[in-house]
C-alpha positions as CSV (number, residue, x, y, z in Angstrom):
1,M,23.1,-11.1,4.4
2,P,23.4,-12.8,0.7
3,A,26.5,-12.2,-1.2
4,C,26.4,-10.5,-4.3
5,V,28.7,-9.9,-7.0
6,R,28.8,-7.1,-9.5
7,T,25.1,-7.5,-11.4
8,P,24.3,-6.5,-15.2
9,G,22.5,-3.7,-16.3
10,R,19.0,-3.4,-15.5
11,H,17.2,-5.3,-18.6
12,R,19.9,-7.6,-18.9
13,P,19.3,-10.9,-17.3
14,A,20.8,-12.1,-13.9
15,L,21.9,-15.3,-13.1
16,F,21.8,-16.5,-9.6
17,T,22.2,-19.7,-7.5
18,L,20.2,-20.1,-4.5
19,V,19.9,-22.5,-1.5
20,S,16.8,-23.4,0.2
21,A,15.5,-25.6,2.6
22,Y,11.9,-25.1,1.7
23,G,11.8,-25.0,-1.9
24,F,11.2,-21.9,-4.2
25,P,7.4,-20.7,-4.2
26,G,8.6,-17.7,-1.8
27,V,11.6,-16.8,-4.1
28,L,9.0,-16.8,-7.5
29,G,6.3,-15.1,-5.7
30,T,9.1,-12.3,-4.5
31,A,10.4,-11.6,-7.7
32,I,6.9,-11.4,-9.6
33,S,6.0,-9.0,-6.9
34,M,9.2,-7.2,-7.8
35,G,8.6,-7.2,-11.3
36,F,10.8,-9.6,-12.4
37,E,10.6,-12.6,-14.7
38,S,12.1,-15.7,-13.4
39,S,13.1,-19.1,-14.9
40,V,14.4,-22.3,-13.0
41,L,17.3,-23.6,-15.3
42,R,18.4,-26.3,-13.0
43,T,17.9,-27.9,-9.6
44,E,19.7,-30.3,-7.7
45,E,18.7,-32.0,-4.0
46,L,21.5,-31.7,-1.4
47,K,22.2,-32.3,2.1
48,A,24.2,-29.7,4.5
49,D,24.5,-29.6,8.0
50,G,22.1,-32.4,8.4
51,E,19.4,-30.3,6.5
52,E,17.9,-31.2,3.1
53,Q,18.2,-28.5,0.7
54,V,17.9,-27.4,-3.0
55,R,20.3,-25.6,-4.9
56,A,18.4,-24.0,-8.2
57,E,20.0,-21.9,-11.0
58,M,17.6,-19.2,-11.7
59,R,17.7,-16.2,-14.3
60,F,15.8,-13.2,-13.7
61,R,15.1,-10.2,-15.8
62,G,13.2,-7.3,-14.8
63,R,13.3,-3.3,-14.2
64,S,13.7,-3.3,-10.5
65,P,17.3,-2.7,-9.1
66,L,19.1,-6.4,-8.8
67,P,20.2,-5.6,-5.8
68,E,16.9,-4.9,-4.1
69,L,16.2,-8.3,-5.5
70,V,19.2,-10.0,-4.1
71,V,18.1,-8.4,-0.3
72,A,14.7,-9.3,-0.6
73,L,15.5,-13.0,-1.6
74,G,17.9,-13.8,1.1
75,E,15.7,-12.2,3.7
76,L,13.2,-15.0,2.9
77,D,12.3,-17.6,5.4
78,G,14.5,-20.9,4.5
79,V,16.8,-19.1,1.8
80,R,20.3,-20.0,3.0
81,A,22.3,-18.6,0.4
82,V,21.7,-16.1,-2.7
83,R,25.1,-15.7,-4.9
84,A,25.3,-14.1,-8.3
85,N,26.9,-16.2,-10.9
86,Q,30.4,-15.5,-12.7
87,D,28.2,-14.7,-16.0
88,N,26.6,-11.7,-14.6
89,E,30.1,-10.4,-14.6
90,E,31.2,-8.0,-17.6
């Protein structure tokens, strides 16, 4: 289950860091299907436990509740972590 700190209001952009073994097509597709606009702000390749991964900092804006998006992203194959960034805290 992905970790999530306090999330902002429904219409305010949320900033998350995701780590994935397969890249982010599923992440973007899931966000779009749930009514979120998404932007990839930065990416970084890394290796953890012998597995090549990509860490992406992404911004999401939408009308659906953000906790539902966090859960959906965390359940995708290959997604290793979903973390709400400190910028989300008020």
